[in-house]
N, C-alpha and C positions, 0 to 999 in steps of 0.2 A: 727595204721598207718603203712604202708609198709616201709621196710628198704629202704633208699635212694639209688638209682641206681648210677653207676659210669662207666666211660670208663675203658676198660681193659688194655689200654696202652696209652702212649703219642702219638704214631702215630695215634691211633684211635681218640683221642681228636683233634689232629691237622687237620686230614682230615675232621672231622665233622665240626669243627669251620671254616676251609677254605671253606668247602662246603657252609656254611652259608654266608660267605663273597662273594663268587663267585656266582653272580646272574644275573638277566636280565640286571642290570645297567652296568655290565662289558661288555656285548656283544654289546648293541646298544648305550648306552649313552656315554661311554668312547670314542669310536672312533669319534663320532660326536663332542664332546667337544675338543678333541685333534686336529681335522681338523679345527675347527672354531677358536681356540685360539693359532694359531701359531705353530702347530706341535711339534717340538722338545722342544721349550721353555715351552709349557704346560706340556709335559712329565717330564721335569726336575723339574718344580715347584711341580707337583703331587708327584713324588718320594720323594722329600725333605720333603713334608708334611707327607707322609706315615711313614717315618722313624723317625719322631720327634713327631708331634702332634698325629697322628694315633697310633703310638707305645705307647705313654704315656696313652692315654685313654683306649686302649685295655688292657694294663697291669693292669690298675686300676680296670676295670670291672671284668676281670677274677680273679684277686686277691680277690676282694670283695666276689665273689661267692665261691671261695675255702676257704677263711677265715671263712665264716659263714656256709657253707654247706647248704645254703638255696636259694630258688628262689628269684627273684628281690624284691618283697614286703618284705619278711622276712629278707632279707639281710640288707637293710637299717634300718629297724625297730630294728633289734638286735644290731646294732652299735650305734644308737641314736634314741630314740622313737619320738623325736620332728621332725625328718626327715623322718618319715614313709611315709609321703605324696609323697616323691620323688620316693619311690618304687611303689606307686600307679600310678603315672604319667608314669613311665617306663612301667608298665604293660599294660596301655591303648594302647601304641604304637603298639605292635604286634597284639592286639585284633582288631585294626583298619586296620592294613596292610594286614594280612593274607587273609581276604576275597577278597579284590580287587586284590591282587597279584594272588590269585587262579583263578580269572576270566581271567587274562592275561595268566596264565599257561594253562588254557583250550584252549585259542586261539593257543598257541604254539603246544599243543597236536594235535589239529585239523590239523594244517599245516604239522606236522610230518606225520600224517596218510595219508594226501593227497599225499605227495611225495613218501611215501613207497608203496602206491597202484598205483603209476604211474599217478596220477592226478595232478602232480606238475605244468604242463603247465597251468591248469585252474586258479591257484592262481596268475598268472601274469596279469590277466585281471584287468583293472582299477577299476572296481566296485566290484570285488570279496570280498575284505576285508570288505568294508562298507556294502555290502549286507549281509554278514555273521553275523557281530556283531549287525546289526539292526533287525535280525530275533529274535523274542522273545524267542523261545524255543530251537533252534539248539545249541546255545552256552552253554545252561545249560547241555546238554548231555556231552560235552567235559569238562565242569567245574566239573561235577560229576566224570568223569574218573580221572582227575588230583587230585581232593580232595581225591578220593578213594585211589590212590597210596600213597599220603602223609599220610593219616589216618592209613593205614595198617602198614606202616613203624613205625610210632610213637607208635601205639598200641602194637607193638611187643616188645618195650622197648629200653633202651639206648644201651646196648651191642648187643643184638640179632637183633635189628632193625636199629637204627640210625647209630651205629658204623659200623655194617656189610655192610649196604647199602653205607655208605660214603667210605668205603675201596674199594668198587667196582666202584661206580660212579665217584669218583674224578680222579683216574688214567685213566679211560676210557675217561672222559671229557678232560683231558690234551692231551691224544693221538689224540682224534678227532680234537681238536683245532689245534694241530701241523699239522695234515694231511691236513685239509682244508686250513690252512694258507700257507703251501707249494704249494698247488695247485693254490691258489689265486695269490701268488707272481710270479709264473712261467707263468701266462697268458701273451700273447703278449701285450706289452705296460704297464704292471703292475708296472715296476720300476719307472715310473713317479709318480704313486700313493704312492709308498714306499718313494720316495724322499720328496713328499709333506707331508707325515705323520711324517717323522723324522727330516726334515730340519727345524731348528729354524727360525721363521719369527718374528723378534723383533718388526716389525712395528705393529704387532697385540698384543703385550704385554701391559697390562694395569692392573689396580686394579681388573677389572672384570675377567681377566685371573686367577689371584690368587684366587678370590672368587669362580670361577667355579671349579678350582682344589680342593679347600677346600671342596666345597659341594659334589663333586664326591667322594673324599676320605672318607668323613664323612659317606655317605650313603653306599658306596661300602663295607666298613669294618664291617658292621652290628653293629655299635656303637649306644649307647643311645636307644636301644629298648629291653633291658633285656636279649638278647640272650647270650652275652658273660658272664654275671653274672650267668645265668642258666648253661651254659656249664662249667664254672669255678667251680660250686658247684659239678660237677661230676668228677672233676679232682683230682687225687691222690696227697697227700702232698709231695711225693718224686719226682714228675715229675718236670723237669726244666721249670719253667713258662716263663722266659725271652726267652729261646731258642724256646719254642713253639710259642710264639707271633711272633718272627722273621720268623719262617717257615710259619705261616699263612700269613704274609705280602708277602713273596716270592710267594706263591700260588696265592693270590689275585691280586697282581701287575703283575705277569707274565701272567696270563690269560687275564687281561685287555690289556696289551701291545700286546699280540698275537691277541686279538680280533680286534684291530686296523689294524694289518697287514693282517688279514683275510678279513676285510670288506672294508677298504679304497681303496686298489689297485683294488679290484674287481669292486667296484662302479665307480672308475675312468675309468677303461677300458670300462665299460658298457655305461657310460654317456659321454665319450669323453673328460673327464677332467672337467666336469661341477661341480663346488663346491657345487652348490645348491642341487645336488642330495643327498648329505649327510645331509638329513633332520632329525630333531630330532623326537624321540618318536616312536609310533607304525608304522608310515609311512615308516620308514627305515626298520624295521623288517618285516612288513607284506605286504608292497607295493613294495618298491625298490628292496629288496633282491630277491623276487621271479622273478622279471623281469631280474635281473642279471643272475640267474640260467637258466632261459628260453633262454637267449641269448647264453648260453654255448653249446646249442645243446643237443644231447643224454646224454652227461655226466652230464648235469645240473640237471637231476632228481636225480642221485646218490649223487652229491655234495649237493644238496638241502636237501635230506634226512639226510645226515650226519650233515649238519649245524643245522637243526631243532632238531635233536637228541641231539646234544651237548647243544643247547639252552634249551631243555626240561630237561636235566640233571641238568643244572645250576639252572633252576627255581625250580626243585624238591628239591635240597639240601637246598635252601634257605627257601622254604615253610615248609620243615620238621623242620628246626630250629625254625621258627616262631611258628608253631603249638606246638612243644615241650615246648617252653617257656610258652605258655598259659596253657598247660596241667600241667606243673610243678607248676605254680602259683596257680591253683585251688587245686592241691594235697596238697600243703603246707598251703594254706589259710583256706581251709574247711576240711582238714584232711580226704579226701576221697581216695578211691583206684585209681590207675592209670587208670584202665579200665573205671571206672565211669567218671573220669575227661576227658578221651579221647572222650567219647560219648557226654558229655556236650559241649566240645569244638567244636566237629563236628557240633552239632546243631547250635551253635552260628555262626560259619563260614558260614554255608549254608544260614542262615537267613540274615546275613549281606552282603553276596555275591550277593544275588538277586537284590538289588537296583543298584549295580554297573553294573551288566549285563543288566538289563532292562533299564538302563540309556542311552543305545544306541538304544533302541527300543521303547517300549510303554511308558517309562518315560523319553524320550529324551527331552521333554519340560521342565523338572525340571533342571534348570541350575542356576549358580551364577557367574556373571561376565564372561559369556562365558564358564564356566567350567562345564563339565558333573558331574554326581554323583561320578564316579570313580575319576575324577580329584580333586573333593572337598575333598574326603577321603585322597587322596595322598597329597594334600596341607596341610591339618590339621596335618597329621602324620609326613611327611618329612620336611616341611618348618616351622612348628610351634613347635610341641611337641618335636621332636628329638633334635633340637638345645637347647630348654629350658632344657630338661633332661641333655644334655651334659654340659651345663653351670652350672647347679645346682650341678652336680656330681663333677665338678672341684672345686667348692666352698666347697662342703661337704668334699672332701678329702684334699684339700689344707688348709682349715681353721677350720674345725670342728673336724674331727678325726685325722687330720695331715697326711702328706705323710709317716711318719714313720710306720703307721699302715699297709700301703701297702708294703713298702720296706722290712719290717720284714717278711711279708708273702712270698714275692718273694725269700728272702734269706734263707728260710727254706730248699730249695733244692740245691741252688748254689749261688755263688757270683753274685750280681746284677751289671753287668758291666756298664749299662747306668743309674745308680742310680741318678747321679747329673742331667743329662738331664731330667729324669722323674720329679724330684723335681722342677726344674725350669719351665718346661712346664706346669705341672699340677697346679702350683700356680700362675704363672704370664702370660705366653704366651697363653696357651690354652683357658683360659676364654675370652681373648680379641678376639681371632680368632672366637670362637663360637658366641660371641655377634655380631661380624660383619656379620657372616653367617645368624644369626637370623634376624637382622635388614634388611639386603638386601633381604633375602628370603620373608619376610613379605611385604616389599615395592614392590617387584616384583610381588608378588601374588595379591596385590590389585591394580596393574597397575600404581604404582608411580615410578617404576624403569624399564628401558628397560630390556627385558628378556635376560638372558645370558645362 
């Protein structure tokens, strides 16, 4: 069996983990939710949850990985054989997510190519997006490009591939986000959108606001999908774990906040203040934003290219971490080489990605409760499995191996400053929060709760 890889430095680990956390959800889902649930009040709730609940679960997962030096299945098994099933559940999540995530990544790649080649104006057409994804074969070409970029990075290894790519992509992503944000907020009339984004609207505050913020924080930080356990297993014992988690939080939350500043004012200017224009899901990314760029005139093609480049970088860094998690699982579980594991993972991703892609074309008739095949995979992974994994992880740490197993690991490198907060949240508060997310997500998914 090959010697286990590791990151060469803490900054390499932080950028790779932050890259995992910064994904498509930061770019389109966060601005939509912030606009819908009261602007500043949603932002406040979100940040409070990130520095408490999100911090606690991320510390737990990274510490589990570093403590055991194993991928997610082996990590739980080594600490308590009766809880090995939790590692298996965690492993299933990225195996489900990375194929359909790569399909969306292919769409982003296609739009980036359109804007770079000067064809951005065509994407503003009402039927452009639906026509593209309903074509059975064209999306597969761009899916192949996206998966190929992800595969080559993971195949190259932790230090030479993931760490090196993250050290390049993350700073560039931050700079691109800042640049497009500055352009967006300097558009004529954009300040009204900025005020709408930041001004707290207490009339929109409700339990759904809290649940929406919980859900966004939960998915945005790459929790409960084995990624942080895997990356933690590559982290050196001397690296300051608590400080690393805080830096990951800064990256993830900062990009999310900037994404709102980048999108909300621009959409406001384009729509004349129509709040309905901030629609959820692919329609915002692939229908509304191209129209916004088209309305900017000649500069729109350049701004659109920069926007989809940063979205592509965000999608790539998350896809890389998802694929790496699966590769690591196969390496540890079946004691095979990294190269062989990469090719097995690639085959699985391609096979599982095909239904999600064809679900908008030749298999569009296959639906459940109005959900496409991609939506079904998304619901199973995000709304069911991830909350279950997070809830069981809290129980496992809080009451099986006890919080001391984690706090001792954290304190190998430095004093654990938020130790008491971690212990209280992981044992008492986080399980309640995750249980609420799970119940509401399932009820919403089966149509018994209004969508939030």
